[in-house]
mmCIF file of the N, C-alpha and C atoms, coordinates in Angstrom:
data_MODEL
# 
_entry.id   MODEL 
# 
loop_
_atom_site.group_PDB 
_atom_site.id 
_atom_site.type_symbol 
_atom_site.label_atom_id 
_atom_site.label_alt_id 
_atom_site.label_comp_id 
_atom_site.label_asym_id 
_atom_site.label_entity_id 
_atom_site.label_seq_id 
_atom_site.pdbx_PDB_ins_code 
_atom_site.Cartn_x 
_atom_site.Cartn_y 
_atom_site.Cartn_z 
_atom_site.occupancy 
_atom_site.B_iso_or_equiv 
_atom_site.pdbx_formal_charge 
_atom_site.auth_seq_id 
_atom_site.auth_comp_id 
_atom_site.auth_asym_id 
_atom_site.auth_atom_id 
_atom_site.pdbx_PDB_model_num 
ATOM 1   N N  . MET A 1 1  ? 29.759 45.332 -63.280 1.00 0.00 ? 1  MET A N  1 
ATOM 2   C CA . MET A 1 1  ? 30.421 44.108 -63.308 1.00 0.00 ? 1  MET A CA 1 
ATOM 3   C C  . MET A 1 1  ? 31.940 44.281 -63.631 1.00 0.00 ? 1  MET A C  1 
ATOM 4   N N  . MET A 1 2  ? 32.416 45.122 -64.471 1.00 0.00 ? 2  MET A N  1 
ATOM 5   C CA . MET A 1 2  ? 33.800 45.390 -64.799 1.00 0.00 ? 2  MET A CA 1 
ATOM 6   C C  . MET A 1 2  ? 34.468 45.873 -63.558 1.00 0.00 ? 2  MET A C  1 
ATOM 7   N N  . LYS A 1 3  ? 34.025 46.649 -62.457 1.00 0.00 ? 3  LYS A N  1 
ATOM 8   C CA . LYS A 1 3  ? 34.621 47.070 -61.384 1.00 0.00 ? 3  LYS A CA 1 
ATOM 9   C C  . LYS A 1 3  ? 35.077 46.041 -60.652 1.00 0.00 ? 3  LYS A C  1 
ATOM 10  N N  . ILE A 1 4  ? 33.825 44.884 -60.457 1.00 0.00 ? 4  ILE A N  1 
ATOM 11  C CA . ILE A 1 4  ? 34.099 43.805 -59.740 1.00 0.00 ? 4  ILE A CA 1 
ATOM 12  C C  . ILE A 1 4  ? 35.531 42.887 -60.229 1.00 0.00 ? 4  ILE A C  1 
ATOM 13  N N  . ARG A 1 5  ? 35.126 42.779 -61.787 1.00 0.00 ? 5  ARG A N  1 
ATOM 14  C CA . ARG A 1 5  ? 36.208 41.855 -62.029 1.00 0.00 ? 5  ARG A CA 1 
ATOM 15  C C  . ARG A 1 5  ? 37.703 42.704 -62.058 1.00 0.00 ? 5  ARG A C  1 
ATOM 16  N N  . SER A 1 6  ? 37.744 43.904 -62.146 1.00 0.00 ? 6  SER A N  1 
ATOM 17  C CA . SER A 1 6  ? 38.968 44.602 -61.946 1.00 0.00 ? 6  SER A CA 1 
ATOM 18  C C  . SER A 1 6  ? 39.510 44.450 -60.570 1.00 0.00 ? 6  SER A C  1 
ATOM 19  N N  . PHE A 1 7  ? 38.619 44.560 -59.594 1.00 0.00 ? 7  PHE A N  1 
ATOM 20  C CA . PHE A 1 7  ? 38.896 44.440 -58.302 1.00 0.00 ? 7  PHE A CA 1 
ATOM 21  C C  . PHE A 1 7  ? 39.543 43.130 -57.815 1.00 0.00 ? 7  PHE A C  1 
ATOM 22  N N  . ILE A 1 8  ? 38.735 42.010 -58.493 1.00 0.00 ? 8  ILE A N  1 
ATOM 23  C CA . ILE A 1 8  ? 39.456 40.565 -58.364 1.00 0.00 ? 8  ILE A CA 1 
ATOM 24  C C  . ILE A 1 8  ? 40.745 40.493 -58.899 1.00 0.00 ? 8  ILE A C  1 
ATOM 25  N N  . GLU A 1 9  ? 41.148 41.105 -60.031 1.00 0.00 ? 9  GLU A N  1 
ATOM 26  C CA . GLU A 1 9  ? 42.174 40.913 -60.687 1.00 0.00 ? 9  GLU A CA 1 
ATOM 27  C C  . GLU A 1 9  ? 43.293 41.657 -60.058 1.00 0.00 ? 9  GLU A C  1 
ATOM 28  N N  . ASP A 1 10 ? 42.929 42.900 -59.441 1.00 0.00 ? 10 ASP A N  1 
ATOM 29  C CA . ASP A 1 10 ? 43.979 43.607 -58.721 1.00 0.00 ? 10 ASP A CA 1 
ATOM 30  C C  . ASP A 1 10 ? 44.265 42.964 -57.415 1.00 0.00 ? 10 ASP A C  1 
ATOM 31  N N  . THR A 1 11 ? 43.400 42.342 -56.794 1.00 0.00 ? 11 THR A N  1 
ATOM 32  C CA . THR A 1 11 ? 43.511 41.728 -55.569 1.00 0.00 ? 11 THR A CA 1 
ATOM 33  C C  . THR A 1 11 ? 44.463 40.129 -55.701 1.00 0.00 ? 11 THR A C  1 
ATOM 34  N N  . MET A 1 12 ? 44.283 39.601 -56.921 1.00 0.00 ? 12 MET A N  1 
ATOM 35  C CA . MET A 1 12 ? 45.055 38.445 -57.191 1.00 0.00 ? 12 MET A CA 1 
ATOM 36  C C  . MET A 1 12 ? 46.611 38.742 -57.497 1.00 0.00 ? 12 MET A C  1 
ATOM 37  N N  . GLU A 1 13 ? 46.633 40.073 -58.120 1.00 0.00 ? 13 GLU A N  1 
ATOM 38  C CA . GLU A 1 13 ? 48.155 40.471 -58.523 1.00 0.00 ? 13 GLU A CA 1 
ATOM 39  C C  . GLU A 1 13 ? 48.815 40.643 -57.044 1.00 0.00 ? 13 GLU A C  1 
ATOM 40  N N  . GLU A 1 14 ? 48.173 41.472 -56.072 1.00 0.00 ? 14 GLU A N  1 
ATOM 41  C CA . GLU A 1 14 ? 48.499 41.899 -54.685 1.00 0.00 ? 14 GLU A CA 1 
ATOM 42  C C  . GLU A 1 14 ? 49.068 40.566 -54.016 1.00 0.00 ? 14 GLU A C  1 
ATOM 43  N N  . VAL A 1 15 ? 48.000 39.561 -54.126 1.00 0.00 ? 15 VAL A N  1 
ATOM 44  C CA . VAL A 1 15 ? 48.243 38.278 -53.218 1.00 0.00 ? 15 VAL A CA 1 
ATOM 45  C C  . VAL A 1 15 ? 49.544 37.504 -53.842 1.00 0.00 ? 15 VAL A C  1 
ATOM 46  N N  . LYS A 1 16 ? 49.744 37.641 -55.122 1.00 0.00 ? 16 LYS A N  1 
ATOM 47  C CA . LYS A 1 16 ? 50.996 37.006 -55.643 1.00 0.00 ? 16 LYS A CA 1 
ATOM 48  C C  . LYS A 1 16 ? 52.229 37.725 -55.110 1.00 0.00 ? 16 LYS A C  1 
ATOM 49  N N  . LYS A 1 17 ? 52.217 39.020 -54.816 1.00 0.00 ? 17 LYS A N  1 
ATOM 50  C CA . LYS A 1 17 ? 53.436 39.619 -54.382 1.00 0.00 ? 17 LYS A CA 1 
ATOM 51  C C  . LYS A 1 17 ? 53.817 39.309 -52.747 1.00 0.00 ? 17 LYS A C  1 
ATOM 52  N N  . CYS A 1 18 ? 52.724 38.869 -52.140 1.00 0.00 ? 18 CYS A N  1 
ATOM 53  C CA . CYS A 1 18 ? 53.081 38.515 -50.747 1.00 0.00 ? 18 CYS A CA 1 
ATOM 54  C C  . CYS A 1 18 ? 54.064 37.346 -50.556 1.00 0.00 ? 18 CYS A C  1 
ATOM 55  N N  . SER A 1 19 ? 54.691 37.573 -49.391 1.00 0.00 ? 19 SER A N  1 
ATOM 56  C CA . SER A 1 19 ? 55.842 36.336 -49.149 1.00 0.00 ? 19 SER A CA 1 
ATOM 57  C C  . SER A 1 19 ? 55.060 35.489 -48.170 1.00 0.00 ? 19 SER A C  1 
ATOM 58  N N  . TRP A 1 20 ? 54.977 34.371 -48.521 1.00 0.00 ? 20 TRP A N  1 
ATOM 59  C CA . TRP A 1 20 ? 54.087 33.470 -47.572 1.00 0.00 ? 20 TRP A CA 1 
ATOM 60  C C  . TRP A 1 20 ? 55.155 32.664 -46.811 1.00 0.00 ? 20 TRP A C  1 
ATOM 61  N N  . PRO A 1 21 ? 54.830 32.279 -45.317 1.00 0.00 ? 21 PRO A N  1 
ATOM 62  C CA . PRO A 1 21 ? 55.637 31.497 -44.682 1.00 0.00 ? 21 PRO A CA 1 
ATOM 63  C C  . PRO A 1 21 ? 55.930 29.883 -45.177 1.00 0.00 ? 21 PRO A C  1 
ATOM 64  N N  . THR A 1 22 ? 57.067 29.461 -44.969 1.00 0.00 ? 22 THR A N  1 
ATOM 65  C CA . THR A 1 22 ? 57.409 28.113 -45.169 1.00 0.00 ? 22 THR A CA 1 
ATOM 66  C C  . THR A 1 22 ? 56.414 27.193 -44.290 1.00 0.00 ? 22 THR A C  1 
ATOM 67  N N  . LYS A 1 23 ? 56.530 25.904 -44.550 1.00 0.00 ? 23 LYS A N  1 
ATOM 68  C CA . LYS A 1 23 ? 55.796 25.050 -43.454 1.00 0.00 ? 23 LYS A CA 1 
ATOM 69  C C  . LYS A 1 23 ? 56.456 24.826 -42.192 1.00 0.00 ? 23 LYS A C  1 
ATOM 70  N N  . ASP A 1 24 ? 57.819 25.092 -42.171 1.00 0.00 ? 24 ASP A N  1 
ATOM 71  C CA . ASP A 1 24 ? 58.485 25.061 -40.915 1.00 0.00 ? 24 ASP A CA 1 
ATOM 72  C C  . ASP A 1 24 ? 58.367 26.322 -40.171 1.00 0.00 ? 24 ASP A C  1 
ATOM 73  N N  . GLN A 1 25 ? 58.234 27.436 -40.852 1.00 0.00 ? 25 GLN A N  1 
ATOM 74  C CA . GLN A 1 25 ? 57.950 28.628 -40.079 1.00 0.00 ? 25 GLN A CA 1 
ATOM 75  C C  . GLN A 1 25 ? 56.534 28.648 -39.726 1.00 0.00 ? 25 GLN A C  1 
ATOM 76  N N  . LEU A 1 26 ? 55.660 28.113 -40.326 1.00 0.00 ? 26 LEU A N  1 
ATOM 77  C CA . LEU A 1 26 ? 54.391 28.107 -39.886 1.00 0.00 ? 26 LEU A CA 1 
ATOM 78  C C  . LEU A 1 26 ? 54.131 27.123 -38.792 1.00 0.00 ? 26 LEU A C  1 
ATOM 79  N N  . PHE A 1 27 ? 54.915 26.259 -38.626 1.00 0.00 ? 27 PHE A N  1 
ATOM 80  C CA . PHE A 1 27 ? 54.657 25.119 -37.496 1.00 0.00 ? 27 PHE A CA 1 
ATOM 81  C C  . PHE A 1 27 ? 55.343 25.729 -36.312 1.00 0.00 ? 27 PHE A C  1 
ATOM 82  N N  . GLU A 1 28 ? 56.481 26.309 -36.412 1.00 0.00 ? 28 GLU A N  1 
ATOM 83  C CA . GLU A 1 28 ? 57.163 27.061 -35.296 1.00 0.00 ? 28 GLU A CA 1 
ATOM 84  C C  . GLU A 1 28 ? 56.190 28.216 -34.781 1.00 0.00 ? 28 GLU A C  1 
ATOM 85  N N  . SER A 1 29 ? 55.555 28.968 -35.623 1.00 0.00 ? 29 SER A N  1 
ATOM 86  C CA . SER A 1 29 ? 54.769 29.855 -34.924 1.00 0.00 ? 29 SER A CA 1 
ATOM 87  C C  . SER A 1 29 ? 53.583 29.535 -34.496 1.00 0.00 ? 29 SER A C  1 
ATOM 88  N N  . THR A 1 30 ? 53.039 28.433 -35.041 1.00 0.00 ? 30 THR A N  1 
ATOM 89  C CA . THR A 1 30 ? 51.911 27.865 -34.359 1.00 0.00 ? 30 THR A CA 1 
ATOM 90  C C  . THR A 1 30 ? 52.061 27.298 -32.982 1.00 0.00 ? 30 THR A C  1 
ATOM 91  N N  . LEU A 1 31 ? 53.425 26.727 -32.923 1.00 0.00 ? 31 LEU A N  1 
ATOM 92  C CA . LEU A 1 31 ? 53.840 26.037 -31.587 1.00 0.00 ? 31 LEU A CA 1 
ATOM 93  C C  . LEU A 1 31 ? 53.923 27.069 -30.644 1.00 0.00 ? 31 LEU A C  1 
ATOM 94  N N  . LEU A 1 32 ? 54.519 28.129 -31.054 1.00 0.00 ? 32 LEU A N  1 
ATOM 95  C CA . LEU A 1 32 ? 54.932 29.306 -30.135 1.00 0.00 ? 32 LEU A CA 1 
ATOM 96  C C  . LEU A 1 32 ? 53.448 29.903 -29.658 1.00 0.00 ? 32 LEU A C  1 
ATOM 97  N N  . VAL A 1 33 ? 52.645 30.023 -30.486 1.00 0.00 ? 33 VAL A N  1 
ATOM 98  C CA . VAL A 1 33 ? 51.169 30.556 -29.905 1.00 0.00 ? 33 VAL A CA 1 
ATOM 99  C C  . VAL A 1 33 ? 50.487 29.561 -28.903 1.00 0.00 ? 33 VAL A C  1 
ATOM 100 N N  . LEU A 1 34 ? 50.668 28.435 -29.080 1.00 0.00 ? 34 LEU A N  1 
ATOM 101 C CA . LEU A 1 34 ? 50.151 27.264 -28.333 1.00 0.00 ? 34 LEU A CA 1 
ATOM 102 C C  . LEU A 1 34 ? 50.758 27.316 -27.013 1.00 0.00 ? 34 LEU A C  1 
ATOM 103 N N  . ILE A 1 35 ? 52.161 27.515 -27.029 1.00 0.00 ? 35 ILE A N  1 
ATOM 104 C CA . ILE A 1 35 ? 52.846 27.406 -25.632 1.00 0.00 ? 35 ILE A CA 1 
ATOM 105 C C  . ILE A 1 35 ? 52.515 28.578 -24.978 1.00 0.00 ? 35 ILE A C  1 
ATOM 106 N N  . VAL A 1 36 ? 52.460 30.021 -25.599 1.00 0.00 ? 36 VAL A N  1 
ATOM 107 C CA . VAL A 1 36 ? 52.253 31.033 -24.998 1.00 0.00 ? 36 VAL A CA 1 
ATOM 108 C C  . VAL A 1 36 ? 50.608 31.052 -24.507 1.00 0.00 ? 36 VAL A C  1 
ATOM 109 N N  . LEU A 1 37 ? 49.814 30.517 -25.269 1.00 0.00 ? 37 LEU A N  1 
ATOM 110 C CA . LEU A 1 37 ? 48.496 30.350 -24.960 1.00 0.00 ? 37 LEU A CA 1 
ATOM 111 C C  . LEU A 1 37 ? 48.313 29.605 -23.527 1.00 0.00 ? 37 LEU A C  1 
ATOM 112 N N  . VAL A 1 38 ? 49.006 28.388 -23.332 1.00 0.00 ? 38 VAL A N  1 
ATOM 113 C CA . VAL A 1 38 ? 49.199 27.787 -22.002 1.00 0.00 ? 38 VAL A CA 1 
ATOM 114 C C  . VAL A 1 38 ? 49.559 28.360 -20.951 1.00 0.00 ? 38 VAL A C  1 
ATOM 115 N N  . VAL A 1 39 ? 50.894 29.015 -21.136 1.00 0.00 ? 39 VAL A N  1 
ATOM 116 C CA . VAL A 1 39 ? 51.477 29.786 -20.140 1.00 0.00 ? 39 VAL A CA 1 
ATOM 117 C C  . VAL A 1 39 ? 50.405 30.847 -19.544 1.00 0.00 ? 39 VAL A C  1 
ATOM 118 N N  . LEU A 1 40 ? 49.848 31.569 -20.409 1.00 0.00 ? 40 LEU A N  1 
ATOM 119 C CA . LEU A 1 40 ? 48.847 32.545 -19.952 1.00 0.00 ? 40 LEU A CA 1 
ATOM 120 C C  . LEU A 1 40 ? 47.535 32.072 -19.207 1.00 0.00 ? 40 LEU A C  1 
ATOM 121 N N  . THR A 1 41 ? 47.248 30.985 -19.851 1.00 0.00 ? 41 THR A N  1 
ATOM 122 C CA . THR A 1 41 ? 45.977 30.134 -19.120 1.00 0.00 ? 41 THR A CA 1 
ATOM 123 C C  . THR A 1 41 ? 46.486 29.735 -17.727 1.00 0.00 ? 41 THR A C  1 
ATOM 124 N N  . VAL A 1 42 ? 47.581 29.387 -17.477 1.00 0.00 ? 42 VAL A N  1 
ATOM 125 C CA . VAL A 1 42 ? 48.088 28.978 -16.152 1.00 0.00 ? 42 VAL A CA 1 
ATOM 126 C C  . VAL A 1 42 ? 48.161 30.216 -15.233 1.00 0.00 ? 42 VAL A C  1 
ATOM 127 N N  . PHE A 1 43 ? 48.746 31.162 -15.867 1.00 0.00 ? 43 PHE A N  1 
ATOM 128 C CA . PHE A 1 43 ? 48.947 32.423 -14.989 1.00 0.00 ? 43 PHE A CA 1 
ATOM 129 C C  . PHE A 1 43 ? 47.723 33.015 -14.690 1.00 0.00 ? 43 PHE A C  1 
ATOM 130 N N  . VAL A 1 44 ? 46.624 33.113 -15.635 1.00 0.00 ? 44 VAL A N  1 
ATOM 131 C CA . VAL A 1 44 ? 45.205 33.754 -15.105 1.00 0.00 ? 44 VAL A CA 1 
ATOM 132 C C  . VAL A 1 44 ? 44.604 32.759 -14.261 1.00 0.00 ? 44 VAL A C  1 
ATOM 133 N N  . ALA A 1 45 ? 44.690 31.446 -14.498 1.00 0.00 ? 45 ALA A N  1 
ATOM 134 C CA . ALA A 1 45 ? 44.047 30.525 -13.634 1.00 0.00 ? 45 ALA A CA 1 
ATOM 135 C C  . ALA A 1 45 ? 44.593 30.760 -12.013 1.00 0.00 ? 45 ALA A C  1 
ATOM 136 N N  . ALA A 1 46 ? 46.100 30.739 -11.945 1.00 0.00 ? 46 ALA A N  1 
ATOM 137 C CA . ALA A 1 46 ? 46.674 30.944 -10.618 1.00 0.00 ? 46 ALA A CA 1 
ATOM 138 C C  . ALA A 1 46 ? 46.306 32.275 -9.978  1.00 0.00 ? 46 ALA A C  1 
ATOM 139 N N  . VAL A 1 47 ? 46.225 33.546 -10.799 1.00 0.00 ? 47 VAL A N  1 
ATOM 140 C CA . VAL A 1 47 ? 45.917 34.640 -10.189 1.00 0.00 ? 47 VAL A CA 1 
ATOM 141 C C  . VAL A 1 47 ? 44.358 34.683 -9.706  1.00 0.00 ? 47 VAL A C  1 
ATOM 142 N N  . ASP A 1 48 ? 43.571 34.096 -10.489 1.00 0.00 ? 48 ASP A N  1 
ATOM 143 C CA . ASP A 1 48 ? 42.156 33.793 -10.160 1.00 0.00 ? 48 ASP A CA 1 
ATOM 144 C C  . ASP A 1 48 ? 41.953 33.089 -8.810  1.00 0.00 ? 48 ASP A C  1 
ATOM 145 N N  . GLN A 1 49 ? 42.750 32.132 -8.501  1.00 0.00 ? 49 GLN A N  1 
ATOM 146 C CA . GLN A 1 49 ? 42.709 31.279 -7.430  1.00 0.00 ? 49 GLN A CA 1 
ATOM 147 C C  . GLN A 1 49 ? 43.270 32.047 -6.205  1.00 0.00 ? 49 GLN A C  1 
ATOM 148 N N  . ILE A 1 50 ? 44.246 32.799 -6.427  1.00 0.00 ? 50 ILE A N  1 
ATOM 149 C CA . ILE A 1 50 ? 44.908 33.780 -5.388  1.00 0.00 ? 50 ILE A CA 1 
ATOM 150 C C  . ILE A 1 50 ? 43.769 34.710 -4.965  1.00 0.00 ? 50 ILE A C  1 
ATOM 151 N N  . LEU A 1 51 ? 43.105 35.339 -5.949  1.00 0.00 ? 51 LEU A N  1 
ATOM 152 C CA . LEU A 1 51 ? 42.119 36.454 -5.586  1.00 0.00 ? 51 LEU A CA 1 
ATOM 153 C C  . LEU A 1 51 ? 41.035 35.884 -4.938  1.00 0.00 ? 51 LEU A C  1 
ATOM 154 N N  . PHE A 1 52 ? 40.640 34.790 -5.328  1.00 0.00 ? 52 PHE A N  1 
ATOM 155 C CA . PHE A 1 52 ? 39.388 34.029 -4.863  1.00 0.00 ? 52 PHE A CA 1 
ATOM 156 C C  . PHE A 1 52 ? 39.788 33.585 -3.215  1.00 0.00 ? 52 PHE A C  1 
ATOM 157 N N  . PHE A 1 53 ? 40.907 33.245 -2.980  1.00 0.00 ? 53 PHE A N  1 
ATOM 158 C CA . PHE A 1 53 ? 41.178 32.813 -1.615  1.00 0.00 ? 53 PHE A CA 1 
ATOM 159 C C  . PHE A 1 53 ? 41.240 34.101 -0.888  1.00 0.00 ? 53 PHE A C  1 
ATOM 160 N N  . PHE A 1 54 ? 41.889 35.257 -1.165  1.00 0.00 ? 54 PHE A N  1 
ATOM 161 C CA . PHE A 1 54 ? 41.829 36.529 -0.608  1.00 0.00 ? 54 PHE A CA 1 
ATOM 162 C C  . PHE A 1 54 ? 40.431 36.981 -0.413  1.00 0.00 ? 54 PHE A C  1 
ATOM 163 N N  . VAL A 1 55 ? 39.489 36.882 -1.393  1.00 0.00 ? 55 VAL A N  1 
ATOM 164 C CA . VAL A 1 55 ? 37.993 37.294 -1.235  1.00 0.00 ? 55 VAL A CA 1 
ATOM 165 C C  . VAL A 1 55 ? 37.518 36.408 -0.066  1.00 0.00 ? 55 VAL A C  1 
ATOM 166 N N  . ARG A 1 56 ? 37.624 35.365 -0.110  1.00 0.00 ? 56 ARG A N  1 
ATOM 167 C CA . ARG A 1 56 ? 37.078 34.459 0.977   1.00 0.00 ? 56 ARG A CA 1 
ATOM 168 C C  . ARG A 1 56 ? 37.657 34.656 2.253   1.00 0.00 ? 56 ARG A C  1 
ATOM 169 N N  . LEU A 1 57 ? 38.639 34.932 2.302   1.00 0.00 ? 57 LEU A N  1 
ATOM 170 C CA . LEU A 1 57 ? 39.200 35.449 3.686   1.00 0.00 ? 57 LEU A CA 1 
ATOM 171 C C  . LEU A 1 57 ? 38.737 36.684 4.340   1.00 0.00 ? 57 LEU A C  1 
ATOM 172 N N  . LEU A 1 58 ? 38.293 37.577 3.265   1.00 0.00 ? 58 LEU A N  1 
ATOM 173 C CA . LEU A 1 58 ? 37.704 38.907 3.749   1.00 0.00 ? 58 LEU A CA 1 
ATOM 174 C C  . LEU A 1 58 ? 36.285 38.720 3.903   1.00 0.00 ? 58 LEU A C  1 
ATOM 175 N N  . THR A 1 59 ? 35.596 37.806 3.253   1.00 0.00 ? 59 THR A N  1 
ATOM 176 C CA . THR A 1 59 ? 34.022 37.694 3.495   1.00 0.00 ? 59 THR A CA 1 
ATOM 177 C C  . THR A 1 59 ? 33.739 36.483 4.546   1.00 0.00 ? 59 THR A C  1 
ATOM 178 N N  . ALA A 1 60 ? 34.685 35.973 5.081   1.00 0.00 ? 60 ALA A N  1 
ATOM 179 C CA . ALA A 1 60 ? 34.419 34.834 5.818   1.00 0.00 ? 60 ALA A CA 1 
ATOM 180 C C  . ALA A 1 60 ? 34.132 35.346 7.240   1.00 0.00 ? 60 ALA A C  1 
# 
């Protein structure tokens, strides 16, 4: 039981040492991730459609 308690206390000390992002930084990072996700989704969909077109030409 003492090992578990010691582990939790050590973990809490380490968490306090971390530097957490501000709300603005978190918002900007989230927005960036969403934009990149949309761009990559469009890119993959476009490549998929192009490859589908060529496969149809080869198998028709």
